[in-house]
N, C-alpha and C positions, 0 to 999 in steps of 0.2 A: 731499301730496295723493294720494288714492287713485286708482289707475287701473283699468280694467276688468280687466287682467291681475292686478294686486296684490290685488283683491278676489275674484277667482274662486276657488272653493275646489277643491282637488284631486279630491275625491269627490263633487262636485256632480252631481245627477242620479242617483245610486246610491241604491236603496231597500234598507234592511236591516230585516228583521223579526226581532225578538229576543224569544224566550220566556225571560225572565231574572229572577233574583233575587239578593239578597245583594250580592257584590262582583265576582266574575270576570267574568261576562258584561257587567254594567252598566259596569264600568270599561273593557272592550274597546269596547263600542259608543259610549260617550262619546268616545272618541278618534276613531272613525269620524264622529260627528256634528260634532265639532270641525273635521273636514276637509271638511264640506259634505254628508255622506250624510244622506238622510232616514231617521232611525231611528224605527221604530214598535215601542215596547215594549208587550209583552203582559204583563199583570199578572193574577194570579188574582182570581177573583170570589168574595166581594164585597169583600174586605178590601184587595186590591192587594198590592204588594210589602211584606213585612213591615219593611223599612228605613224605610218612611214613619212608622213609630212610634217610631223610636230616640230622637228628641229633638225639641224644639220651637224650636230656636235660630235658624232662618232665617225670620224674620217669621212665626212660628207654625207653620212647616213643619220637617220634618227636615233639618238641615243636611247630614247624611250622604247622604240621598236627593237633595237638591238638587244636590250636588257631583257625584254619579255619574250624574244623569239629565238634566242640563241639555241643552237643545236637542233633546229628543226628544218625539215624540208618545206618548201613552199611552192604552190602553184596557184594560178588563178583560174577561176571558172564562173560562168554566169549560170547560176543554179536554176534560172527560169527558162534557160535554152535547153530544148529536148536533148541534144547530143552531150552537153556538159553534165546535165543532170543524170542521164544514164550512165555516163562514164563514172561519175562519183558514186552512184548506187552500186555499181559493179565493183568499184574498189572497196567500199564499205562491206559489201556482201562477201567478197572472196579474199580479202586481205586483212581487214580490220578486227581487232580484238576489242578495241574501245572506240566509241564515237562521243565526241564532246561538241556541244554547240551553245552559243550564247546570242543568238540573234534575238531580234524583237519578239515578244510573246506571240505565238502562233505562226510566225514566219516560216520556221523550219517544217512544220506541218503542211503549210499551204504549198511549200516547194517540193514536197515529197521526202522530207527527211525527218519526219516524226519518229520518235523513239519506238512506239508500238509497232509501226509499220517496218522499221528498219530491223526490229528483233524477229519480226515474222520472216524476213529475207535471210536473216542470219541469227538463228537461235542462240548461238553462243556469245553474241555481241553484249557488251557492257555499255550502257548508254548513260550520259549525264547531260541534262538540260540545266543550264544556269540561268536563273532570272533573279531580279531584284526583290520580287514580291511573292514568289511562289506560284503554284498552280491554281489555287483557289483564293477566294476572298475578294474584296471590293477593289483591290489594286492589282489583281493578277494580270490584267491586260496592260498595265503601265510599263513603259521603258524605264530603266533605272541606271544611274551612274552614281559613282562614289559621292560626288559633290551634292547631288540632288538628295541622296539618302541622308548625308551629313547634315544638310539644311533642315530637312524634315525632322530630324531627330534633335534639333536645336544646337547641334555643335558649332554651327556658324553664327550663333547669337552673341558670343562673347568676343570682344575685340581688345 
C-alpha cells in the first residue's frame, strides 16, 4: 500500500525548462521528471526534436524519443522569432527554477538564452549548459555527439 510519503516525489514542485535535442539534455531532464519535476521541453518549430523521426516502434512514435521524453510537457518555438523568444524568456523568468540547454556551442547565447543573461532576469534560476568539450579549450566550439566522442577516444577502433 502506498503512503503519502512513499508516493511523494523528491523534486515535486520544481519547474525545469529545457531547450534540448538529441540525447544529453533529454536524458538529464528525464531523470528530473522521473523524480517529480515538471519538465517543459522546448522543441524547434515546426518539426520538433529530430529524435521524433528516428523510428516508429512505440505505437507509431519514436521509441527513442518516448524513452528520453517520458513525463515531460512539450511545445515548439522558433527561438529566433521575437514573439517566441520573448514568450520563452518570460516563462523562464517567471516560472522556471531550472534551465537546461544542449544546443550547439554559442547558439543559446546568440538566441538570448545565455546562462548569465537568464540569471540576471531570474536570480534564483539554476542553469545547466551541456556541451561535449566544455567552455574553454581548443575544441570548446565543436559540436559533440556520443559516436563522435567514442571515435575520438578510440572506442571505435576495435572490431
